[in-house]
C-alpha positions in Angstrom: 14.1 -13.5 11.6 14.2 -11.1 14.6 11.0 -9.9 16.1 11.5 -6.1 16.3 8.2 -4.7 17.2 5.9 -6.0 19.9 2.8 -3.7 20.1 1.4 -2.9 23.5 -2.1 -4.3 24.1 -4.9 -3.0 26.2 -5.8 -6.4 27.7 -9.0 -4.9 29.4 -10.5 -4.6 25.9 -12.0 -8.0 24.9 -12.0 -7.0 21.2 -8.3 -6.2 21.2 -5.7 -8.6 19.7 -2.0 -8.8 20.1 0.1 -8.2 17.0 3.8 -8.3 16.4 4.8 -6.5 13.2 7.5 -8.4 11.3 7.1 -6.8 7.9 5.8 -3.6 6.3 4.0 -3.3 3.0 3.4 0.0 1.4 1.1 1.0 -1.4 2.7 3.5 -3.8 0.2 6.0 -5.4 -1.3 8.2 -2.8 0.7 6.5 0.0 4.5 6.7 -0.7 3.7 9.4 -3.3 1.4 12.3 -3.3 -1.9 11.5 -5.1 -1.7 12.8 -8.6 -3.6 10.3 -10.8 -7.2 11.5 -11.4 -9.1 8.2 -11.4 -12.4 10.0 -12.0 -11.0 11.5 -15.2 -9.5 8.2 -16.2 -13.0 6.5 -15.9 -14.5 9.3 -17.9 -12.0 8.8 -20.7 -12.6 5.1 -20.5 -16.4 5.6 -20.5 -17.0 3.5 -17.4 -19.0 4.3 -14.3 -17.4 5.1 -10.9 -18.3 1.7 -9.6 -16.3 -0.2 -12.2 -12.8 -1.3 -11.3 -10.4 0.1 -13.9 -8.0 -2.9 -14.0 -10.9 -5.4 -14.1 -12.4 -3.4 -17.0 -9.0 -3.5 -18.8 -8.7 -7.2 -18.4 -12.2 -7.7 -19.9 -11.2 -6.1 -23.2 -9.6 -7.4 -26.3 -8.5 -6.2 -29.7 -8.7 -2.5 -30.6 -10.8 -1.7 -27.4 -7.9 -3.1 -25.3 -5.3 -1.2 -27.2 -7.2 2.1 -26.9 -8.0 1.6 -23.1 -4.4 0.6 -22.4 -3.1 3.8 -24.1 -5.5 6.0 -22.1 -4.3 4.5 -18.8 -0.6 4.4 -19.7 -0.6 8.0 -20.9 -2.2 9.2 -17.7 0.1 7.1 -15.5 3.2 8.3 -17.4 2.1 12.0 -16.8 1.6 11.2 -13.2 5.0 9.5 -13.0 6.8 12.5 -14.4 5.1 14.7 -11.8 5.7 12.3 -8.9 6.7 13.6 -5.5 6.9 11.6 -2.3 5.1 12.2 0.9 7.0 14.2 3.6 6.8 11.3 6.1 8.2 8.7 3.8 11.9 9.4 4.5 11.5 9.5 8.3 9.6 6.2 8.3 12.1 4.5 6.1 15.1 5.8 8.0 13.5 4.6 11.3 12.7 1.1 10.1 16.1 0.6 8.4 18.0 2.0 11.4 15.9 0.2 14.0 16.2 -3.2 12.4 17.9 -3.4 9.0 16.5 -6.9 8.6 12.9 -5.8 8.8 11.5 -6.7 5.4 9.8 -4.0 3.3 7.6 -4.3 0.2 5.8 -2.2 -2.3 2.4 -3.5 -3.4 0.8 -1.4 -6.1 -1.8 -1.6 -8.9 0.5 0.6 -11.0 3.1 -0.5 -13.6 6.6 -1.8 -12.9 8.3 1.1 -14.8 6.5 3.6 -12.5 7.9 1.8 -9.4 11.3 1.8 -11.0 11.0 5.6 -11.5 10.2 6.0 -7.8 13.1 3.8 -6.7 15.6 5.5 -9.0 14.5 9.0 -8.4 13.6 9.0 -4.7 14.8 5.9 -3.0 18.3 4.8 -4.1 20.0 8.1 -3.3 18.9 7.7 0.3 19.7 4.0 0.5 16.0 3.0 0.8 15.5 -0.6 -0.4 12.6 -2.9 -0.8 12.8 -6.7 -0.5 9.7 -7.4 -2.7 7.8 -5.3 -5.2 4.5 -6.4 -6.5 2.8 -4.5 -9.4 -0.3 -5.1 -11.3 1.6 -7.9 -13.1 0.8 -10.0 -10.0 -2.7 -11.4 -10.3 -5.1 -11.1 -8.8 -4.6 -7.5 -8.0 -5.8 -5.7 -4.8 -8.3 -5.8 -3.2 -7.7 -9.5 -3.4 -5.5 -10.5 -0.5 -3.4 -13.0 -2.6 -0.5 -10.5 -2.9 -0.2 -10.0 0.9 -0.4 -13.8 1.4 2.3 -14.2 -1.2 4.6 -11.7 0.5 4.1 -13.3 3.9 5.0 -16.7 2.4 8.1 -15.3 0.8 9.2 -13.8 4.2 8.2 -17.0 6.0 5.9 -15.1 8.4 2.2 -15.2 9.1 0.1 -12.6 7.2 -1.2 -11.3 10.5 2.3 -10.1 11.2 2.2 -7.7 8.2 1.4 -4.0 8.3 -0.3 -2.9 5.1 -0.1 0.9 4.6 -2.4 2.5 2.0 -4.8 5.2 1.2 -7.6 3.4 -0.6 -10.5 1.0 0.0 -8.6 -1.6 -2.1 -5.6 -1.4 0.3 -7.7 -1.8 3.5 -9.9 -4.6 2.0 -6.7 -6.4 1.0 -5.3 -6.1 4.5 -8.4 -7.2 6.1 -8.8 -10.2 3.8 -5.2 -11.3 4.6 -5.6 -10.7 8.3 -2.9 -8.0 8.2 -2.9 -4.8 10.1 -4.4 -2.2 7.8 -3.1 1.4 8.3 -5.0 4.1 6.4 -3.1 7.2 5.3 -5.9 9.8 5.5 -6.4 12.5 3.0 -9.3 14.8 1.9 -11.0 12.1 -0.1 -10.9 8.8 1.8 -12.8 9.4 5.1 -15.3 6.7 4.1 -12.5 4.1 4.2 -11.8 4.6 7.9 -14.2 1.9 9.0 -12.1 -0.7 7.1 -8.8 0.3 8.7 -7.3 -0.9 11.9 -5.3 2.3 12.4 -5.5 5.7 10.8 -2.6 8.2 10.4 -2.4 11.6 8.7 1.3 11.4 7.9 3.6 8.4 7.3 5.9 9.6 10.1 3.1 8.8 12.6 3.8 5.1 12.0 7.2 5.6 13.7 5.3 6.4 16.9 3.0 3.4 16.5 6.0 1.1 16.1 7.9 2.6 19.0 5.0 2.9 21.5 2.8 0.0 20.4 -0.9 0.0 19.4 -4.1 -1.8 19.8 -5.9 -3.6 17.0 -9.6 -4.1 17.3 -11.7 -6.1 14.8 -15.5 -6.3 14.7 
């Protein structure tokens, strides 16, 4: 595999580490797409507190309770899927990566369902020739924030997890990146300022990642 991106390092900084990005992994909801799912409302309908992980709660249920909770989640995800729109910076980022190095592997790693990812691909990606080498949904266990998914992706691509860039908008995404040793890039919005401390890099638009890959960046870990 070629080594397309060799980030510039500020060697005077003792906490900075050199990274070479060999693969990009993108979260879907709130990252590739505009955030639509109302997770606070979903928790209200599920009658669980804000501190409870929705998928962990779902996996703890059985019988009629599982059926009811699954319907609540699926109905809300389906509504969000039909209203799906992609972030403005998604196309510029994908065009840059695919033109700069067509062999650069790309993945989607989401806690959503496979049919929602299929909708994204069929509605917004295929017409522009945007492809992904690996797609992991919540069928892959354990789900984020466990780093197992990123480790799996790196193994499939025969690269070290530290060479991955994980782009997401949530605490789960950044904890997952940190657990795998990947570069965590937070896409900032009006509701995730508290996640910045877990991220290696922060952008306000996906297109900003183009500049990071072109000019290089410094990763610092405490």
